C-alpha positions as a Markdown table, in Angstrom:
| # | Residue | x | y | z |
|---|---|---|---|---|
| 1 | Met | 102.4 | 101.3 | -31.6 |
| 2 | Ile | 99.6 | 99.1 | -30.2 |
| 3 | Ser | 100.4 | 97.6 | -26.8 |
| 4 | Asn | 99.9 | 94.0 | -25.8 |
| 5 | Lys | 97.0 | 95.0 | -23.5 |
| 6 | Gln | 95.3 | 96.8 | -26.4 |
| 7 | Leu | 95.8 | 93.7 | -28.6 |
| 8 | Phe | 94.5 | 91.5 | -25.8 |
| 9 | Leu | 91.3 | 93.5 | -25.5 |
| 10 | Gln | 90.9 | 93.8 | -29.3 |
| 11 | Asn | 91.6 | 90.2 | -30.5 |
| 12 | Asn | 91.0 | 87.9 | -27.5 |
| 13 | Ala | 87.4 | 87.1 | -26.5 |
| 14 | Gln | 86.7 | 88.7 | -23.1 |
| 15 | Thr | 84.7 | 87.2 | -20.3 |
| 16 | Ser | 84.1 | 90.4 | -18.3 |
| 17 | Thr | 84.2 | 94.2 | -18.7 |
| 18 | Thr | 87.0 | 94.5 | -16.1 |
| 19 | Pro | 89.8 | 92.0 | -16.8 |
| 20 | Asn | 92.8 | 92.1 | -14.4 |
| 21 | Leu | 95.2 | 93.1 | -17.3 |
| 22 | Leu | 98.3 | 92.1 | -15.4 |
| 23 | Glu | 100.8 | 91.4 | -18.1 |
| 24 | Ile | 102.9 | 88.3 | -17.3 |
| 25 | Asp | 106.4 | 87.9 | -18.7 |
| 26 | Ser | 107.6 | 84.9 | -16.6 |
| 27 | Ala | 106.8 | 82.9 | -13.5 |
| 28 | Glu | 108.9 | 80.9 | -11.0 |
| 29 | Gly | 108.0 | 79.2 | -7.7 |
| 30 | Ile | 105.4 | 81.3 | -6.0 |
| 31 | Tyr | 106.2 | 84.4 | -8.1 |
| 32 | Leu | 104.8 | 86.0 | -11.2 |
| 33 | Tyr | 106.9 | 88.7 | -13.1 |
| 34 | Asp | 105.6 | 91.4 | -15.4 |
| 35 | Lys | 107.4 | 92.8 | -18.4 |
| 36 | Asp | 109.2 | 95.3 | -16.2 |
| 37 | Gly | 110.6 | 92.6 | -13.9 |
| 38 | Lys | 108.3 | 93.4 | -11.0 |
| 39 | Ala | 107.6 | 90.4 | -8.9 |
| 40 | Tyr | 104.2 | 89.4 | -7.6 |
| 41 | Ile | 103.5 | 86.8 | -4.9 |
| 42 | Asp | 100.8 | 84.5 | -6.4 |
| 43 | Leu | 98.2 | 83.8 | -3.7 |
| 44 | Val | 95.8 | 82.3 | -6.3 |
| 45 | Ser | 98.0 | 79.6 | -7.9 |
| 46 | Gly | 96.3 | 80.0 | -11.3 |
| 47 | Phe | 93.1 | 79.1 | -9.4 |
| 48 | Ala | 94.5 | 76.1 | -7.5 |
| 49 | Val | 96.6 | 74.8 | -10.5 |
| 50 | Ser | 100.1 | 75.5 | -9.4 |
| 51 | Asn | 100.2 | 73.6 | -6.2 |
| 52 | Ile | 103.9 | 72.8 | -6.4 |
| 53 | Gly | 104.7 | 76.3 | -7.7 |
| 54 | His | 105.3 | 77.6 | -11.2 |
| 55 | Arg | 107.8 | 75.8 | -13.5 |
| 56 | His | 109.1 | 73.2 | -11.1 |
| 57 | Pro | 112.3 | 71.8 | -12.6 |
| 58 | Lys | 111.2 | 68.2 | -12.4 |
| 59 | Val | 108.0 | 69.0 | -14.3 |
| 60 | Leu | 109.9 | 70.9 | -16.9 |
| 61 | Ala | 112.3 | 68.0 | -17.3 |
| 62 | Ala | 109.4 | 65.6 | -17.8 |
| 63 | Ile | 107.8 | 67.8 | -20.4 |
| 64 | Lys | 111.1 | 68.2 | -22.3 |
| 65 | Ala | 111.8 | 64.5 | -22.2 |
| 66 | Gln | 108.4 | 63.6 | -23.7 |
| 67 | Leu | 108.7 | 66.3 | -26.3 |
| 68 | Asp | 111.8 | 64.5 | -27.6 |
| 69 | Lys | 109.6 | 61.4 | -28.1 |
| 70 | Tyr | 106.2 | 62.4 | -29.5 |
| 71 | Met | 103.3 | 64.7 | -28.8 |
| 72 | His | 99.7 | 64.0 | -30.0 |
| 73 | Val | 99.4 | 60.7 | -32.0 |
| 74 | Thr | 95.7 | 59.7 | -31.9 |
| 75 | Val | 92.4 | 60.2 | -30.1 |
| 76 | Tyr | 92.0 | 59.0 | -26.5 |
| 77 | Gly | 91.8 | 55.3 | -25.9 |
| 78 | Glu | 93.3 | 53.9 | -29.1 |
| 79 | Tyr | 97.0 | 53.7 | -28.8 |
| 80 | Val | 99.0 | 52.3 | -25.8 |
| 81 | Gln | 101.0 | 55.3 | -24.6 |
| 82 | Thr | 103.5 | 55.0 | -21.7 |
| 83 | Pro | 102.8 | 58.5 | -20.1 |
| 84 | Met | 99.1 | 57.8 | -19.9 |
| 85 | Ile | 99.7 | 54.3 | -18.4 |
| 86 | Ala | 102.2 | 55.6 | -15.9 |
| 87 | Phe | 100.1 | 58.5 | -14.7 |
| 88 | Ala | 96.9 | 56.4 | -14.4 |
| 89 | Arg | 98.8 | 53.7 | -12.5 |
| 90 | Lys | 100.2 | 56.3 | -10.0 |
| 91 | Leu | 96.8 | 57.8 | -9.4 |
| 92 | Val | 95.3 | 54.4 | -8.8 |
| 93 | Glu | 98.1 | 53.6 | -6.3 |
| 94 | Val | 97.2 | 56.7 | -4.2 |
| 95 | Leu | 93.4 | 56.3 | -4.4 |
| 96 | Pro | 91.1 | 53.9 | -2.6 |
| 97 | Ala | 91.1 | 50.4 | -4.2 |
| 98 | Glu | 87.7 | 50.8 | -5.9 |
| 99 | Leu | 88.7 | 54.0 | -7.7 |
| 100 | Asn | 90.8 | 52.0 | -10.2 |
| 101 | Asn | 89.8 | 53.3 | -13.7 |
| 102 | Val | 90.9 | 56.7 | -14.9 |
| 103 | Tyr | 89.5 | 58.5 | -17.9 |
| 104 | Phe | 91.7 | 61.5 | -18.8 |
| 105 | Val | 90.1 | 64.5 | -20.4 |
| 106 | Asn | 91.1 | 68.1 | -21.0 |
| 107 | Ser | 89.5 | 70.1 | -18.2 |
| 108 | Gly | 87.4 | 70.1 | -15.1 |
| 109 | Ala | 84.3 | 71.0 | -17.1 |
| 110 | Glu | 84.8 | 68.0 | -19.4 |
| 111 | Ala | 85.4 | 65.8 | -16.3 |
| 112 | Thr | 82.0 | 66.9 | -15.0 |
| 113 | Glu | 80.3 | 66.2 | -18.4 |
| 114 | Gly | 81.8 | 62.7 | -18.6 |
| 115 | Ala | 80.8 | 61.9 | -15.0 |
| 116 | Leu | 77.2 | 63.0 | -15.5 |
| 117 | Lys | 76.9 | 60.9 | -18.6 |
| 118 | Leu | 78.5 | 57.9 | -16.9 |
| 119 | Ala | 76.1 | 58.1 | -13.9 |
| 120 | Lys | 73.1 | 58.2 | -16.1 |
| 121 | Lys | 74.3 | 55.3 | -18.3 |
| 122 | Tyr | 75.3 | 53.1 | -15.3 |
| 123 | Thr | 72.2 | 53.7 | -13.2 |
| 124 | Gly | 69.6 | 54.0 | -16.0 |
| 125 | Arg | 68.2 | 57.0 | -14.2 |
| 126 | Thr | 67.9 | 60.6 | -15.2 |
| 127 | Gly | 67.7 | 62.6 | -12.0 |
| 128 | Ile | 70.7 | 64.7 | -11.0 |
| 129 | Ile | 71.1 | 66.5 | -7.7 |
| 130 | Ser | 73.6 | 69.3 | -7.1 |
| 131 | Cys | 74.0 | 72.0 | -4.4 |
| 132 | Tyr | 73.2 | 75.7 | -4.3 |
| 133 | Gln | 76.2 | 77.9 | -4.8 |
| 134 | Ser | 78.1 | 75.1 | -6.4 |
| 135 | Tyr | 80.5 | 75.4 | -9.4 |
| 136 | His | 81.4 | 72.5 | -11.7 |
| 137 | Gly | 82.3 | 74.3 | -14.9 |
| 138 | Ser | 80.7 | 76.4 | -17.6 |
| 139 | Thr | 79.8 | 74.0 | -20.5 |
| 140 | His | 76.1 | 73.2 | -20.9 |
| 141 | Gly | 75.9 | 70.1 | -18.7 |
| 142 | Ala | 78.2 | 71.6 | -16.1 |
| 143 | Leu | 76.2 | 74.9 | -16.2 |
| 144 | Ser | 73.1 | 72.9 | -15.6 |
| 145 | Val | 74.4 | 71.7 | -12.2 |
| 146 | Met | 75.8 | 75.1 | -11.3 |
| 147 | Gly | 74.0 | 76.3 | -8.1 |
| 148 | Ser | 73.4 | 79.9 | -9.2 |
| 149 | Glu | 70.7 | 80.9 | -11.6 |
| 150 | Glu | 72.4 | 84.3 | -12.4 |
| 151 | Tyr | 75.0 | 82.6 | -14.5 |
| 152 | Lys | 72.5 | 80.6 | -16.5 |
| 153 | Ile | 70.6 | 83.6 | -17.9 |
| 154 | Gly | 70.5 | 83.4 | -21.7 |
| 155 | Tyr | 71.8 | 79.8 | -22.0 |
| 156 | Gly | 68.7 | 77.7 | -21.5 |
| 157 | Pro | 67.2 | 75.3 | -21.9 |
| 158 | Leu | 69.7 | 73.3 | -20.0 |
| 159 | Leu | 69.6 | 69.7 | -18.7 |
| 160 | Pro | 66.2 | 68.5 | -17.4 |
| 161 | Asn | 65.7 | 66.7 | -14.1 |
| 162 | Val | 68.3 | 68.7 | -12.1 |
| 163 | Glu | 67.4 | 69.6 | -8.5 |
| 164 | Phe | 69.3 | 71.5 | -5.9 |
| 165 | Ile | 69.9 | 71.0 | -2.2 |
| 166 | Gln | 71.5 | 73.1 | 0.5 |
| 167 | Phe | 75.2 | 72.2 | 1.0 |
| 168 | Asn | 75.9 | 70.8 | 4.5 |
| 169 | Glu | 72.2 | 70.6 | 5.3 |
| 170 | Glu | 71.3 | 67.1 | 6.5 |
| 171 | Ala | 67.5 | 67.5 | 6.1 |
| 172 | Asp | 67.9 | 68.0 | 2.4 |
| 173 | Leu | 69.4 | 64.6 | 1.9 |
| 174 | Gln | 65.9 | 63.1 | 1.9 |
| 175 | Leu | 65.5 | 64.7 | -1.6 |
| 176 | Ile | 67.9 | 62.0 | -2.9 |
| 177 | Thr | 65.7 | 59.2 | -4.0 |
| 178 | Thr | 65.6 | 56.0 | -6.1 |
| 179 | Gln | 65.0 | 58.3 | -9.1 |
| 180 | Thr | 68.4 | 60.0 | -8.6 |
| 181 | Ala | 71.2 | 58.9 | -10.9 |
| 182 | Cys | 73.8 | 60.9 | -9.1 |
| 183 | Val | 74.6 | 63.6 | -6.6 |
| 184 | Ile | 77.4 | 65.9 | -7.6 |
| 185 | Val | 79.0 | 67.8 | -4.7 |
| 186 | Glu | 82.2 | 69.8 | -4.2 |
| 187 | Thr | 84.0 | 68.1 | -1.3 |
| 188 | Val | 84.7 | 71.7 | -0.1 |
| 189 | Gln | 82.7 | 74.4 | -1.8 |
| 190 | Gly | 85.1 | 76.7 | -3.6 |
| 191 | Glu | 83.3 | 79.5 | -5.5 |
| 192 | Ala | 80.8 | 79.8 | -2.6 |
| 193 | Gly | 83.6 | 81.3 | -0.6 |
| 194 | Ile | 85.2 | 78.2 | 0.9 |
| 195 | Arg | 82.5 | 76.3 | 2.7 |
| 196 | Val | 83.8 | 73.3 | 4.6 |
| 197 | Pro | 81.1 | 70.7 | 5.5 |
| 198 | Thr | 81.0 | 68.7 | 8.7 |
| 199 | Ser | 82.1 | 65.1 | 8.7 |
| 200 | Thr | 78.7 | 64.0 | 9.9 |
| 201 | Tyr | 77.1 | 65.6 | 6.9 |
| 202 | Met | 79.5 | 64.0 | 4.4 |
| 203 | Gln | 79.1 | 60.6 | 5.9 |
| 204 | Lys | 75.3 | 60.9 | 5.9 |
| 205 | Leu | 75.4 | 62.0 | 2.3 |
| 206 | Arg | 77.5 | 59.0 | 1.4 |
| 207 | Ala | 75.1 | 56.7 | 3.3 |
| 208 | Arg | 72.0 | 58.2 | 1.6 |
| 209 | Cys | 73.5 | 57.7 | -1.9 |
| 210 | Thr | 74.3 | 54.1 | -1.0 |
| 211 | Glu | 70.9 | 53.5 | 0.4 |
| 212 | Val | 69.0 | 54.6 | -2.7 |
| 213 | Gly | 71.5 | 53.5 | -5.3 |
| 214 | Ala | 72.6 | 56.9 | -6.5 |
| 215 | Leu | 76.2 | 57.5 | -7.5 |
| 216 | Leu | 78.1 | 60.1 | -5.4 |
| 217 | Ile | 80.3 | 62.3 | -7.6 |
| 218 | Leu | 82.8 | 64.3 | -5.6 |
| 219 | Asp | 84.2 | 67.3 | -7.4 |
| 220 | Glu | 87.8 | 67.8 | -6.2 |
| 221 | Ile | 88.8 | 69.9 | -9.2 |
| 222 | Gln | 90.0 | 72.7 | -6.9 |
| 223 | Val | 90.7 | 70.9 | -3.7 |
| 224 | Ala | 92.7 | 67.8 | -4.6 |
| 225 | Phe | 96.5 | 67.3 | -4.5 |
| 226 | Gly | 97.2 | 68.6 | -1.0 |
| 227 | Arg | 95.3 | 71.8 | -0.8 |
| 228 | Thr | 93.2 | 70.8 | 2.2 |
| 229 | Gly | 96.0 | 69.1 | 4.0 |
| 230 | Thr | 95.4 | 65.6 | 2.6 |
| 231 | Leu | 96.2 | 64.3 | -0.9 |
| 232 | Phe | 92.4 | 64.2 | -1.6 |
| 233 | Ala | 89.9 | 66.3 | 0.3 |
| 234 | Phe | 87.5 | 63.4 | 0.9 |
| 235 | Glu | 90.1 | 61.8 | 3.2 |
| 236 | Asn | 89.3 | 64.6 | 5.7 |
| 237 | Phe | 85.8 | 63.1 | 6.0 |
| 238 | Asp | 86.4 | 59.4 | 6.0 |
| 239 | Ile | 84.3 | 58.7 | 2.9 |
| 240 | Gln | 85.0 | 57.9 | -0.7 |
| 241 | Pro | 83.0 | 58.7 | -3.9 |
| 242 | Asp | 81.7 | 56.5 | -6.6 |
| 243 | Ile | 83.1 | 59.0 | -9.2 |
| 244 | Leu | 85.9 | 61.4 | -8.5 |
| 245 | Leu | 86.5 | 64.6 | -10.6 |
| 246 | Leu | 90.0 | 66.0 | -10.9 |
| 247 | Ala | 91.6 | 68.8 | -12.9 |
| 248 | Lys | 93.5 | 72.0 | -12.2 |
| 249 | Ala | 96.6 | 70.8 | -10.2 |
| 250 | Leu | 96.3 | 67.4 | -11.9 |
| 251 | Gly | 98.3 | 68.5 | -14.9 |
| 252 | Gly | 101.2 | 70.2 | -13.0 |
| 253 | Gly | 100.5 | 73.4 | -15.0 |
| 254 | Met | 99.3 | 71.7 | -18.2 |
| 255 | Pro | 95.6 | 71.5 | -19.2 |
| 256 | Met | 94.2 | 68.3 | -17.9 |
| 257 | Gly | 91.2 | 66.7 | -16.2 |
| 258 | Ala | 90.0 | 63.3 | -15.3 |
| 259 | Phe | 87.0 | 61.4 | -14.0 |
| 260 | Ile | 87.7 | 58.2 | -12.0 |
| 261 | Ala | 85.5 | 55.3 | -11.0 |
| 262 | Lys | 85.7 | 51.6 | -10.6 |
| 263 | Gln | 86.1 | 49.5 | -13.7 |
| 264 | Glu | 82.7 | 48.0 | -13.5 |
| 265 | Val | 81.1 | 51.5 | -13.7 |
| 266 | Met | 83.4 | 52.9 | -16.3 |
| 267 | Ala | 82.8 | 49.8 | -18.6 |
| 268 | Val | 79.3 | 51.0 | -19.6 |
| 269 | Leu | 81.0 | 53.6 | -21.9 |
| 270 | Lys | 82.3 | 50.9 | -24.1 |
| 271 | Gln | 79.1 | 49.6 | -25.6 |
| 272 | Asn | 75.5 | 50.3 | -26.5 |
| 273 | Pro | 76.7 | 52.5 | -28.1 |
| 274 | Ile | 80.5 | 52.2 | -28.3 |
| 275 | Leu | 82.5 | 55.4 | -27.8 |
| 276 | Gly | 80.2 | 56.5 | -25.0 |
| 277 | His | 82.6 | 59.4 | -24.2 |
| 278 | Ile | 85.3 | 60.5 | -26.6 |
| 279 | Thr | 88.0 | 63.2 | -26.6 |
| 280 | Thr | 90.8 | 64.0 | -29.0 |
| 281 | Phe | 93.4 | 65.4 | -26.7 |
| 282 | Gly | 92.4 | 63.6 | -23.4 |
| 283 | Gly | 95.4 | 61.9 | -21.9 |
| 284 | His | 97.8 | 64.0 | -24.0 |
| 285 | Pro | 101.3 | 62.5 | -23.5 |
| 286 | Val | 103.0 | 65.8 | -22.5 |
| 287 | Cys | 100.2 | 66.6 | -20.0 |
| 288 | Cys | 100.4 | 63.1 | -18.5 |
| 289 | Ser | 104.2 | 63.4 | -18.1 |
| 290 | Ala | 103.8 | 66.8 | -16.4 |
| 291 | Gly | 101.0 | 65.5 | -14.2 |
| 292 | Leu | 102.9 | 62.5 | -13.1 |
| 293 | Ala | 106.1 | 64.5 | -12.3 |
| 294 | Ser | 104.0 | 67.0 | -10.3 |
| 295 | Leu | 102.3 | 64.3 | -8.2 |
| 296 | Glu | 105.7 | 62.7 | -7.5 |
| 297 | Val | 107.1 | 66.0 | -6.4 |
| 298 | Leu | 104.1 | 66.6 | -4.1 |
| 299 | Leu | 104.7 | 63.2 | -2.5 |
| 300 | Glu | 108.5 | 63.1 | -2.5 |
| 301 | Glu | 109.0 | 66.6 | -1.1 |
| 302 | Lys | 106.3 | 65.9 | 1.6 |
| 303 | Leu | 104.6 | 69.2 | 0.8 |
| 304 | Ile | 101.2 | 68.1 | 2.1 |
| 305 | Glu | 102.6 | 67.6 | 5.6 |
| 306 | Gln | 103.2 | 71.4 | 5.9 |
| 307 | Val | 99.8 | 72.6 | 4.6 |
| 308 | Asn | 97.7 | 72.7 | 7.7 |
| 309 | Glu | 100.5 | 74.5 | 9.7 |
| 310 | Lys | 100.8 | 77.1 | 6.9 |
| 311 | Gly | 97.0 | 77.5 | 6.8 |
| 312 | Arg | 96.9 | 78.1 | 10.6 |
| 313 | Leu | 99.6 | 80.7 | 10.3 |
| 314 | Phe | 97.6 | 82.6 | 7.7 |
| 315 | Lys | 94.5 | 82.5 | 9.9 |
| 316 | Ser | 96.4 | 83.7 | 13.0 |
| 317 | Leu | 97.9 | 86.7 | 11.2 |
| 318 | Leu | 94.7 | 87.8 | 9.3 |
| 319 | Val | 93.1 | 89.7 | 12.2 |
| 320 | His | 91.7 | 93.2 | 11.4 |
| 321 | Pro | 88.5 | 95.1 | 12.3 |
| 322 | Leu | 87.2 | 94.9 | 8.8 |
| 323 | Ile | 87.7 | 91.1 | 8.5 |
| 324 | Gln | 84.4 | 89.5 | 9.5 |
| 325 | Glu | 85.7 | 85.9 | 9.3 |
| 326 | Val | 88.6 | 83.9 | 8.0 |
| 327 | Arg | 87.4 | 80.4 | 7.0 |
| 328 | Gly | 88.7 | 77.5 | 5.1 |
| 329 | Ile | 90.8 | 74.3 | 5.4 |
| 330 | Gly | 94.5 | 73.9 | 4.7 |
| 331 | Leu | 95.7 | 76.4 | 2.1 |
| 332 | Met | 92.2 | 77.0 | 0.8 |
| 333 | Ile | 91.1 | 80.2 | 2.7 |
| 334 | Ser | 88.7 | 83.0 | 2.3 |
| 335 | Ile | 88.8 | 86.4 | 4.0 |
| 336 | Gln | 85.2 | 87.6 | 4.5 |
| 337 | Leu | 84.7 | 91.4 | 4.2 |
| 338 | Asp | 81.5 | 93.5 | 4.1 |
| 339 | Ser | 81.2 | 94.4 | 0.4 |
| 340 | Phe | 82.6 | 93.8 | -3.1 |
| 341 | Thr | 83.8 | 97.4 | -3.1 |
| 342 | Gln | 86.1 | 96.6 | -0.2 |
| 343 | Val | 87.3 | 93.3 | -1.9 |
| 344 | Glu | 88.0 | 95.1 | -5.2 |
| 345 | Lys | 89.9 | 97.9 | -3.6 |
| 346 | Val | 92.0 | 95.6 | -1.3 |
| 347 | Ser | 92.8 | 93.4 | -4.4 |
| 348 | Glu | 93.9 | 96.5 | -6.3 |
| 349 | Leu | 96.1 | 97.8 | -3.4 |
| 350 | Cys | 97.7 | 94.3 | -2.9 |
| 351 | Arg | 98.5 | 94.0 | -6.6 |
| 352 | Glu | 100.2 | 97.4 | -6.5 |
| 353 | Arg | 102.3 | 96.1 | -3.6 |
| 354 | Gly | 103.2 | 92.9 | -5.3 |
| 355 | Val | 100.6 | 90.4 | -4.0 |
| 356 | Val | 98.0 | 88.8 | -6.3 |
| 357 | Ile | 94.7 | 88.0 | -4.6 |
| 358 | Asp | 91.2 | 87.4 | -6.0 |
| 359 | Trp | 87.6 | 86.7 | -5.1 |
| 360 | Phe | 84.9 | 84.1 | -5.7 |
| 361 | Leu | 82.3 | 83.6 | -8.3 |
| 362 | His | 79.4 | 83.1 | -5.9 |
| 363 | Cys | 80.8 | 85.1 | -3.0 |
| 364 | Glu | 82.3 | 88.4 | -4.2 |
| 365 | Thr | 82.4 | 89.8 | -0.7 |
| 366 | Ala | 85.3 | 87.5 | 0.2 |
| 367 | Met | 88.9 | 87.3 | -0.9 |
| 368 | Arg | 90.6 | 84.1 | -2.0 |
| 369 | Ile | 93.9 | 82.8 | -0.6 |
| 370 | Ala | 95.2 | 79.6 | -2.4 |
| 371 | Pro | 98.9 | 80.0 | -2.8 |
| 372 | Pro | 101.3 | 77.3 | -4.1 |
| 373 | Leu | 101.9 | 74.8 | -1.3 |
| 374 | Ile | 105.6 | 75.6 | -1.3 |
| 375 | Ile | 105.0 | 79.1 | 0.1 |
| 376 | Lys | 107.4 | 79.7 | 3.1 |
| 377 | Glu | 106.6 | 81.2 | 6.5 |
| 378 | Glu | 108.3 | 84.5 | 5.8 |
| 379 | Glu | 106.3 | 84.8 | 2.5 |
| 380 | Ile | 103.1 | 84.1 | 4.4 |
| 381 | Arg | 104.0 | 86.9 | 6.9 |
| 382 | Lys | 104.9 | 89.3 | 4.1 |
| 383 | Thr | 101.6 | 88.7 | 2.2 |
| 384 | Cys | 99.5 | 89.0 | 5.3 |
| 385 | Ala | 101.2 | 92.3 | 6.2 |
| 386 | Val | 100.4 | 93.6 | 2.7 |
| 387 | Ile | 96.8 | 92.5 | 3.0 |
| 388 | Leu | 96.4 | 94.2 | 6.5 |
| 389 | Ala | 98.1 | 97.4 | 5.2 |
| 390 | Ala | 95.6 | 97.5 | 2.3 |
| 391 | Leu | 92.7 | 97.1 | 4.7 |
| 392 | Asp | 94.1 | 100.0 | 6.8 |
| 393 | Leu | 93.7 | 102.2 | 3.7 |
| 394 | Leu | 90.0 | 101.6 | 3.3 |
């Protein structure tokens, strides 16, 4: 009899030659369970998706309630749908006043695509600036602004007029000019191995964009919804973007993205030509219901207030001769080792002992810690003990 793993490898398109192959049967809270009932503490959160944990009862209830009404009814932007209205209104309530117009899409990559188009259309310019080691998605436009040439091999030509600057390097800000339509930056670089900028840099970046009339796009696809100790990561730096990108935790476990700007900016998508950005499933009523419930849980249960303390506990416990550095912000942490061989082996040993950990696209010598924000102190201590024991075996 053919196993599920064999069928997965045979019938599902693969993105690497070494998939994890952990077969998941169910999930609850911070735990994943395989078909034999073995529990794994999820230190990755589906890559910063499950901020309030897997299958929160309030999210499940919201999904079920909407399923009893309707699912997909038409393409984005045509019918008045209560779940979309309610979720957009809640997002606008918790964002700065000028970020008052929400365009719901299906993923972070699509949010990137929509934002790049919006910036070009609004400014009438074509220049785009991104950062080295950045990651904004894998579609053609998003790939164009990815800060690693390695992942672009075989996919060119990509978007023209894209330049790259060093993240957190103030001198490079002079490369932003009156020809620049937008600067797209991760508020905290994720796939580069968790790189946190200085407040001074972020404020000078904001000032430079304002000075030359370029739109500042902040990619908070990984970092929003409490992961850095604030609802949105830009709050840590006392700035705000012209366009904000959201996805991952936005949908409460359902596939969803959004790009958000002020109404005046977003209005250019309506005409010359009309339908400047269209999507069939964007703002899906079930996804909006799940996302709204997830955001309400995050706020009502005051999960964000505990994030920095939990992050500090991780950092205080992760001390080992093989650990070169533990860096990050809130519950977005990287453990810097010496080689990918070490990272791969520690990840394997942790998985055997019931802890799921991973690494980074542009920094394979570091391990990723991004657990659900609901993780408890005893669970943090347990996972750190497992990681340290694995390091002892190298």
